[in-house]
N, C-alpha and C positions, 0 to 999 in steps of 0.2 A: 639428340642433344642430351648431354649428361649434366645434371645439376650437382655442383660441388660446393662444399662449405669453405668459407674463408674466415679470417679473423674478424672480430667485431670492428666496425668503423671507429668506435670510440678508442679502441686499442691502437689503431693506426695513428690517431691524433696524438695520443699520449706517448706513443713510441714503445709501448710495452703491453703485455697481456695481463689483465687483472683477473686472476682465477679465484673467483669468490666461492667459498664453500656453501653448501646448503644450510639453511636455517636448521639448527639442531632439533628444535621441537616440531614434531610432525603430527599429522592427524591420525587418529586411530581408525582402523578400517571399520566400515559399517556394513553389516549384512542385512539384507532386506528380503521380504517375501512378496511375490507378485500378488496384487490385490484383485478384488472382485469388481472389475469395472467393465461395463458393457461396451460393445462396438458403437462408434458414432459415425463411422465413415462407410463401412462396408468393404473397403479395400485395404485400409491400413488400421493397425491398432486393435484388431479383434482379439478376443481372449484366446482363441484357438489358432492363432496365426502360426503356421508351420515354418514361416520364413526365419523365425528366431528359435534357437535352441533354448533349452531350459536355463534358468538363471544360474544354476549350479555349474554349468559348463563354461561360463564366461567370467573373466575377471571384471570386477566392478570398475567403472571409469567415470570420470567427471569430464564433461565436455564444456569447455570454456569458450563462450561465443562473444566476440567483440567486433567492432567495425574493422579494425586492422589487426592482422596477425603480429605477434611480437618478433618480427623478422626485419632485417635489413636485406635488401635485394639489389643486385647490380649486375648488369650484363656486359661482359667483355666485348668491346667492339670488334676486336681482331678475331678472336676465336668463336664468338657468338655463344659462349658458355655462360650460364647463370651462376652467380656467386651469392649464396645465402648465409646469413649469420644471425644469431639471436640478437635482438635489440635489448640490451641490458638495462636501458632506462625505462622500458615498458613495464608497467605494473603487472601485466599478465605474465611476462617472463619471470618476474620475481615471485608471482603467486604460485607457480608450479613447485617451487622449493618448499612451500608451506604444506603441501599435500602429501599424505603417506606414500611411501615407496610401494606399498601393496596395492595402491590404486593407480590405474592408468590415467593420464591426463592427455586429452586431445584438444587442440585449439582449432576453432573454426573462425575464419575472418577473411578479409580481402587483403591483397598485397598493395603496397604503395606504388607499384609500377604496373604498366600494362603488359600482359603476356599474350602473345599471338594465339589465336584460337587453335592453331595446329599444334601448339606446344602445351596447351593447358592440361591435357590428360597426363602427359609424361611428368610435367612439373608437379602436378598434384600428387602423384604416386611417390615421387622423390621426396617431397616435403613431408608426406605422411610417414614414410619409412625412416627418414633421417631426423626430422624435427618434431614429429607427432603433430603436424599442422595440416589442416585440410582447407585449402583456399576456396573462397567463393569468388568467382569471376563475374564481375558486373560489366555489361556493355558500356562503353565510354559515355554515351549519352545519358544512360540511367545513373551511372556513377557521378557524373557532374551535377545532374539535377538533384540527386539524392543527397550527396555530401555537401558540395558547395552551394547547392540550392536550398532544399528544405531544412537540412540540419543547421547550416551556418547562417542562413538568412532569416529563418523563422524560429526554430526551436531554441538555438543557443542564445540569441538576443532575448527572446521571451522569458526563458528560464533565468536570465540574469536581469529581469525587470526592465527590459527595454522595449517599448512599444513603438511601432511605426506610425506616430501621430501625423507626420508629414513625409512626403516622398524622400526628402534628403536625410531623414532620420532612420531609414530602413525600408525594406521592401514589403509591400502589402502582400497579403496572402495570395498565393498562386496555386490553383488546384492541380495544374500540370506537375508542379514540383511535389505536391502531396502524392499524386499517383506514382511518381518515380520512387518516393520513399516507401510506399506500400510494395511496389514491385521489387525493390531491393531487399526488403525484409522477407519477401516470399522466396527469393533466391537463396538467402541465408538459411531459411527454414529447410529448404530442399537439401542443402548441403549437410545440415545437421542431421537430418533423418537418414542420410546415406551412411553415417558412421555410428548411429545410435542403436543400442539395444534397449527398447523402452521398458523391458521388464526389470532391469537392474541399474541402468545408467542414470546419472544425474546430469542435468543441464543447468549451467550457470551463465546467464546472459548479462552483459555489462553495458550500461549507459544509454543515453537518450537516442542514439542512432538506431536502436533496435527495439523500440517500445511496442511495436505491433507484432513483433516476432512471436511472443507467447500465443497469440491467437492461432497462427498457422501451425505451430507445434502441437497445441492442444487439439486442434481439429484433425491433425494427422494421426496422433496417438493420444487417446484419452488417458492413458496410464502414465504419461510423461511426468517425471519428477523435476519440477521446473522452478528455479529461483532467478530473481532479477535484482540487480543492484544499480542504483542510480548514483553516478559519481558527480553530477552537477547539482546545483540547488534545484528545489522544486518550488515554484513561485506560489504566492498566496492566491486564493480563489479569485480575488478581484482581478488579478493579472491573467491567470490561466484561463478564465472563462472567456477571454477575448479571442481565444484560438477557435476558428470555425470548426475544427475537427476534434474538439475537446472530448466529446463523449466517446468517439471511436478509440482514442488513445487510452482513456481511462478503462474502458471495457476490455481492451486488449491486455493491459497490464494486469487486470484482475483474473486473467487466465493463468497467471503464475500461482505457485503455492506459497511463495515467500517473496516479499518485496523489501529490499534493504535501502536505508538512507544513512547519510553520515550523521545527521543531527535530528533532534526531536522537532525542531522548527520545520525542517523539510517534510518529515513524516506527518506532522500536524497539518500542514498545508495540503498534502495529498489526501488525507482523511477528510478534511473539510470539503475539498472538491468532490469527493465521492458522496459525501453527505448531501451537499447542496445541489449537485447536478444529477446524481443517480438515486438520491433518496435512501442511501444505505446507512445502516447503523454499525457502530463499532464499539467494542468494550475491551477492557483489560481482563484477561483470563489467567490467573495465577502468575501474573507478571508479564504475560505476553499480550500484545495488542492484536486482537482478531477482528476481521471485517467479514460479516456474513454476506454471502453473495450466492443466491440460488442453491442453498443447501450446502455450499462449500464454505470453509473458513480460510480466508487468505490472511496469513500472518504478516505482521510488520516488524522488521528488524531495524534497530537503531544502533549503529556502531561505526565510528569513524575508522577508516583504513589506517594501518600502521606502516612503518617502514621496514625494509629488509635489513635487520640488524647485522646479520653476518656479512652481507655485502658491504655495508657502510664501515664496519669495523675492519674488514679486510682492506678497504680503500684507505683508511686512516693509517694502516701499517705499511702501505705501499711506499717504496723508496721515493717515487716521484712526488708524493704528497709531502714527505719529510723535507726534500730538497726545496720544494716551493715554499714551504713555511719559513725555512731559513732565509730565503730571498725576501719574503714579505716582511719578516722581522727587521731586516736591514732597511728596507724601503720605507717602512712606517715607524721607524725608531723614534720614540718620544711623542708619538701621536696617539690619539684615541680613535680607534677604528670602529665605525658603524657600517653594517653591511645590509644591503638590500639585494635580493635575488628574485626577479620577476619575469614572467613571460611578457612579450611585447604585444599587449592587447589593451583595449580601452577600459577594461574593468580592473586593472591591477593598481591603479591609483599612484603611479610613479610620479606624475607631475605634482600631485597633492603632497607627496612625501618631500619633494624638493622644495616646495613652498614652505613646508614646516621647517626644513633645515635653514632656509633663508631667514625665516622669522627668528629661529633659535640663535643664529649667529648675530642677528641684528640686536636682539635683546640681551645677549650675553657676550660682550666684546672680548672677555677673557678667553673664550673658546676659539677665537680667531687665531689661526696659526697652529692650533692644537687638534681640532676636530676634523676628521675626514670621513666622508660618506663614499663608500665604494658601491656603486649601483651596477650590478650585473643584469643585463637585459638579454634574456634568452632569445634565440632567433624567432622570426615571425612564424606563427602557426597559421595565420590567415592574413589575407590582404584586403585592402579596401581603403576608401577615402578616410574613414574614421581612424584607422590604424596609422596611416601615413601622417595625419594631422597630430595624433598623439605623440608619435615619434619626433616630429618636428618641434612640438611644444616642449618635450623633455630637453632637447638640445638647447633651445632658446633659454629656458630657465637655468639650466646648468651653466651655460656660458655667462649669463648675467650674474649668478652667484660667484663664479670664479673671478669675474671682473671686479665685483664689489669687494670681495673679501680675500681674494688671492694675494699671495706674497711671493717673493723670490723663492723658488723651489718648493712652493706650497700651493696646492689647489684643494679647496675644501670639498669639491665634488668630482669624482672620477667615474665617468660613464664607460662601461665595457659592453659594447654592443656587437661583439663578435662571438662565435661559438667558443665556449670555455670548457675545457676537459674537466671531467668529474674530479680528478685529483686536485686540480687547481681550486675548484670550489671548496673542497675539503680543507685546503690550506686557509682560505679566507674565513671559513666557518670557525676554524680552530683559533684564529688570531683575533677575530672581532669581539669587542667588549659588549656590543649590543647588536641585535638583529631586529630589523623592522619590516613587517609585512603589512602593507597599508591598502590592500585591495578593497575596492568598494563593493565587490561581490565576487565570491569564489566558492566553488563547491566544497573543497577540502583544503588544499595547500599543505604540503608536507615539508616545506622549507624550515619552519620552526622546529620540527622534530629532528631533522638532519643537523641543524645548528646545535641543538642540545646534546646530541650524541657526540658530535665532534668536540664540543667544549669539555666533555667528560674526559676525552683523550685517552692516552696510554703511556707507557714508559718511554717509547721512542719519540712520541710527539712531545712529551714533556721536555725531553732533552733538547729537541729542536727549538722549543719555545723558551728554553732557559729557565724552567720553573722546577721546583722540587716536587717529586711524585706525591709526597705526603701532604702537600699544600692543598687546602680545600678548593674544590672546583666551583666556578661561578659562571653565571650567564645572566643576561638581561634580555627580555623580549618585549617588544611593543607590537601588538597585533590588532588588526581591525576586528571589530565586533561582528563584521559581516562575512567572515570566512568560516568554513566548516570546522577547522581545528580549534577555533577560539573557545568553545565550551569546555574542551578537555584540558586547556592550559590555564588552570585557575590561578597560577602564580604570575601570569603575564600581565603587563599593563595594557588593558583593553581600551581602544580609542575609537571614536567616530572619525573616519578618515576625512570627512567633509569639514570637520572642525579643526582648522589649521592651527589655531592657538593651542587647543588641547593636545594635539599631536606633538607640537613643539615642547610643551611642558612635560609630556610623557617621556620624550627622548632625553630631556634634561634630567628628569628624575632617574631614568634608567642608568645613565652614566655617572650620576653623582651619589647613588645610594651606597650604603655601607657594604663592606665585603661580606659581613655575616648575613645581611639580608639577601644579597645576591646568591650566597651559598645556599640558604634555606629555600629560596625560589628554585634554584637549579636542582637541588636534590629532589624536591617534590616533582618537578617535571621529568627528571630522568627516571624516577621510579615508574612513572606512568608510561613513558615512551618505550622503555626497555621491556616492560611487561605486556604492553598492548601493541605488539609489533605485527608484521604481516602474517606470521604464522598463527597468532592468536585470532586475528580478524578472520582468516580463512577457516580455521577450525571451528570458530563460533558460528559462522554463517552456515557451513555445511552441516554441522550438528543440528542447527535449527531447521535446516531444509529437510533433513531426515525426519525430524519430529513433525514438521508441517505436512509431510506426505503420508503419515500413518493412517489418516482417514481413508486413503485409497483402498485399504484392506477390508473395510467394513461397509462401504457404500457402493451402490450401483449408480452409474452415471449415464446420462443421455445428452447428446448434443442438440442444442436448439439455436435458432437464429441463423441469419444469413450474413455473409461477408464479415466485416469487422464487428458486427453485433453478435457473432457466434459466442456462445458460452456453454458451460457444462452445468447441467442440472444434476446435483448429487443428492441422493436420498438413501435413507436406511432401507435395507431389503424388505422390512416389514411396513414401510411407509410408501404408499403408492397412490397414484391418481385414482379417484373413484370412477369406476366404470358405470356409466348411467344405465347401460343395458343390464348389467348384473344387479344393480340396485332395483331397477324396475321389475326384474324377474322375481327377486325375493319379495318385493312389495305385492306382487300378484298372488304369490303362494300363501301369503299371511292372512290371518283372520282379524287380528286386533293389532292396531298400529299406534305408536306414540312418536310424534314428530316435534322436535324442539328446534326453533330457529331464532338466531340472534337477529337484531334489526339493522343497526348501522354497520356497514361493511359487509353485510351478508345478503340481505334482500334489497337494501338501498346502498348505493355506492358512497364511500366516505368522501369522495371528491364532489359529490352532487351538491349544488347550492340549495336545491329544493329537497328538504328532508322528509316531506310527507310522501307516502307511498303512491306510486304511479297507478293509473288504471290497470295496467298489465299485472302489477303485483297484487292488487286487490282481486282481480279476476282469478289468478292462480291460487291465492289463499282461499277464496270462496269455493273453488272447485274441490280443493282438498278437504275443506271443512264440511262440504255437503255429503261426503261419504260417511255413513254412520259407523263404519269400522275404524275411522281415524279420530285420533285425539291430537289436535294441533295446538301448539303453544308458541307464542312469541315471548322470548326471554331476553329482556333488554335492561340496560342501565338507565334508559330514559324515564322521565316522570310519567305518572299514570294519567295526568290530564291530557298530554299530547297524544300518547298511545291510545287512550280511550277514544279521543275525538277522531283520530285518523282511521282506526280499525273498527269503528263501531258497527259498520254495515255487515261485517262478517259475524253473524250471530253465534256460530258454534266455535268461534276462535277463542282460545284461552290466552290470557295475557299475564305475564309476570313483569311488573315494572320495578325500577330501582333495584335491580339484581334480586328480586324476589321479596322485597319488603312489602310490596302490595301484590296481591294475586286476585285475578278474576277468572272464573272457570269458563264462562261464556258471556254472550252479550246480555243475557237476562239476569245474570248474577250480580250481586253487589261486590265491591272490593273487600277482600279480607286482608287484615294487617298482621304482619308477623310480630308477635309479642315478645320476641327475644330482646328487642331494644325498645326501651320506653324513656330513657333519660337522654335528652339532647342538649344538656347544658354545655357540652363541648363546642357547640356551634358558635357560641359567643366568643370563644377563643380563636376559632379557625377563621371566621368571616373577616375580622380586621386584617389578619395576616394575608389572606388571599386578595383582599382589596388593595393592600399596599403593593403586592406583586403585580396586580393588574394595572395599577397606575404607572408602575415603573417599566412595564413591558408592553410596548406598542404592539397592537394586534391580538393581545390576549383578552380573555373575558372570563367571568365567573358565572357559574350556573348554580342556582340555589334550588335544591330538591327538598322534598319533605323529610327524607331520611338521610340525605348526604349533601355534601358541598363538592363541586367539581370546578377545577381551574383548567381552562382550555388554552393551548398555545399553538394550535395548528396554523393560524394565520400570522403568527409572529415570525421574526427572523429565526431561521432554523437553528443556528448555533446559540444565539442569545436565549431563545425560548427553552432549549435543552438545558443550558446552564441555570437559568432561573428555576426550571422545574426541579433540577437536582438540589438547588439551594433550598427551595421551598420544602422538598421532601425531608431534607435533614432538619430544617427549622421545625416543621410540624411534628416530626417524630420525637424531637426533644421536648416540646411543650405539651405533647399529648401522651407522654410515656406512661402516665398513671390512669388514663381514661380508656374505657372499653370500646375503642375504635380501631379501625385499620386504615393506615395511610398507604396508598399504593400509587405507583406510576404506571400509566397505560400508554396507548398510542396518542401522543400529544395531549395528555391529560395528567393531572394529579387529583386524586379523589380521596376524600375522607368519608368513611361510612361506618356504621356500627359493626362490631365483631359478630360473627355468626351469620351474617347476611351474605349468601353467595348464590350463584346460579346453580351450583351443584346441589344445594339443598332443595331448590325448586324441583329439579329433576327427580330427586329421591322422594319428595312429597307426592308428586304427580304419579309416579310409578307405584308408590305404596297405596294410594287411593284406588287406582285402577285394579290392583290386585285384590283389594278388599271387596270391590264390586264384582269380582269374578271375571274381570276383563284384562287379565294379565297379558301384556302385549307380546307377540311373537315377532315383531318387527319394530326396531327403534332406529330412528334417524335423528342425528343431532349435528347441526351445522353452525359454526361461528368463526369469527376472525380475530378476536381480541384475547388478551391474556385472561380476562375474566371468564371466557368461554372454556378455558382449560379445566375449570372446576366441573363443568358439565361432562366433558370427555372423561375425566377421571371417575366421576360418579357412575356413569353407565358402564364403565369398564370393570369397576371393582365391586359395585353394589348389586348389580342385577343378577349375577350368577349364583343366586342362593339355592336354586332347585337343582334337579338332576341335569346332566349334560343334554339329554334328549329334549328337555323342556326349555333349554336356554334359547332366548330370542336371537334373531340375526341382528347384529348391531352394526350400524354405519356411523362412526364418529368421524366427522369431516371438518377440517379447517379450511379457511379460504386463503389461498396463497401458499407458496412453497416456503416453509419455515419449520424450525424445530417445534414439535407439538406432541401432546399426549394422544392426539387423534391418530388413527391408522390410515386415514385417507385424506386427500386434499382435492380441492377444485381451484382453478386458477384465479377466478374473479367472480363478481356478482352475476355476470352474464351467464357463466356456466351453472351457477346456482339456479338461475331462472330456467335454464334449459332442463335441469333435473326436475324441478318442481312442475314444469309444464308436462314432462313425460309422466310423472306420477299422477298428475291431474287427469291426463288422457286415459291412463289405466283405470282410474276410479270411475270414469264415465262409462266404461264398458264392463258388463257383468256376464259371466258364463251362463248359458242356457243349453238345454238338450232338445234335439228334435225327436220325432217319433221313433227313430231308430237308435236313439241314445248317443248320436254324435254331438260333440260339444261345439257350440257356436257362440258368438258374442253379439249382444245387442246393446245399444246405447240406453243407459238408465233413463226410464220415463218415456221410452219410445216403443211403439208397437211394431216398428219396421225391423226386420231382420237385417243386421249389418253384414 
């Protein structure tokens, strides 16, 4: 069977072929260099994979992945031949014109028709050769459960803030449908990898149907350059957290390099979910929002999609559009035309719009016989009881309005619920004095953009409308504040669609405002829409995707986790996990050792309710301190009273409390005070401020130390606590600008302490005293988890190498957790720290001895028995 092309179905409806030229502004080609990323699979994605030629031998391409290919497909019943054509209404088809001709574009997605298994291979090759499309064929059962099931019954309602509180309000979560969603995404991933060269190609995944696809691609190829754009709203954390598979989807999305949203609200909701549910932090880096995740930075892109300007302008010039405008001018002569164009679904707010029109006509009798609303209702995209009820309600309200206010040869509301050709919509756009988009929730909605461009018109359209070309262009927009395009249309009249009275007032204002005001609003909108079109959107996203993938060149990656919890651990080549065996070996070779340990988060878990050290911790510390060659110090921000009480039984243990303001060299010594800071008058300023924030922030508390004041917000609401901490930081920095103190933000804390008091100075002082006593260490171990511990890492890395290289000690600076750090090593958690200390303690209990023949053996210290 041979697949052949036929004309677009839209053209068949319009009776002509609209040959739209490409958007003139194109993307510049981007050259990349393969990165240093290690194998995570063993089968695919290895650095030395011979199955792919070098990047210099391949043209770069962008693989655009979406649920449906931008194709129309139809099978001739008589000949059995497939007929394919581009779907010019598809945003993906329009997207290809925005990408440089030097870059190949390949589409991966499913067809809207079933193809017999025996034909799939041939159809695939035909589509790839002729349309640059590579179809993913889903088994009918999976397709139904994936698209009509999980996507439409769970994700789409949830992302539009609709919860299944009762069975008749939506379907409850069904794990069978979730499994079909995962299976479908896996099939898509397989098809993507069949046409992808991971060394040079970029993959751009679109919309909520494929949110777990990034995990499968990242697992297959750790080098994949992967972007994701969500075209729907992303709900607030209070809504999203009701999804039983919330973590799986979030973690899957975080396997992308760049995640795009239409508005800041959608991005903010996503970031809040990552913060609240996964405990991740994000920050703005030189204008870009970055989310840290296991050593990788996932960037967040906020940019609404634009329209295909060339296609729209070509349609405006089309003879069919001109003819239709002339017909409409005659039909609505002497009338004020208001236009609505909406999909037939429950979130478009069409019935609310009609109620506003009814109220407007009721309150303004002079508009009766003059005002006409033409409501175009696009064909059903989904079916269901809710949609049928919404359609029925629209007809009931429209009929009531026409009965109340209709006159001979006049109907105030005209409902067009059949498929309308694009050229006919162009004609309505061009003629309408006002366009209203009243959706209660919509991801983007490009109707206002199309309306603005059509109102700008051209010479031919001006002649059809009977206006002078030099006459100023005008337009009036009433848009819901709950749609994605609303923030970009600052000249529109924004409304709450649920407030019928406010919507009626906005429509009245839109049609009655002065010509000059309409002109100024229109010019402002047209400047934005014409400059932020589809080409601008695509170019901006791809450029940011290239930038987001630059870290691939300088980091080594490991795959960790199973199933949808799979993620990439990305680390600098010089930053690696501490090998306990290597550390113990160096420990055994050394003669004098210095060991510096943080307390909270290092030897005691941050999440532990009991903050005093466990018997296991005390035993490990005692073992280390009993070795006369060891100098062990606990360096903590905690007060000396609690540390002294908890650790008193370890007689040889040194303690530096409050970041080194107090120091005790062993259990028999008295506390020494750092005399750098003696003036604490600043406490009288800080304490009232912290108390006011404590009262205003439920779950927070203030800690009063002898040398510092600390505000804790670990138990407060995550977002509110962070906001309050930032506000307090700014507040205290302003009021203490002339005082000799440091205000710093740590892990769930804000601390104020004297200048010059750091853990780094503790390390320098201890090492200096040991050197003066002739006990200069040849082994240094430093472990911590907090930002304050970075001072220790920096000190031992830069201050210790004063002697010759041969006398330099072996240094192990180790942070707890995988994160950017000045340390060269990391351990995952406190459990691994305990394992390391236990191994060192075991090595301390064994000392080398020699038998009569000089062979080295080991005996336990204090024992007469040969081990």
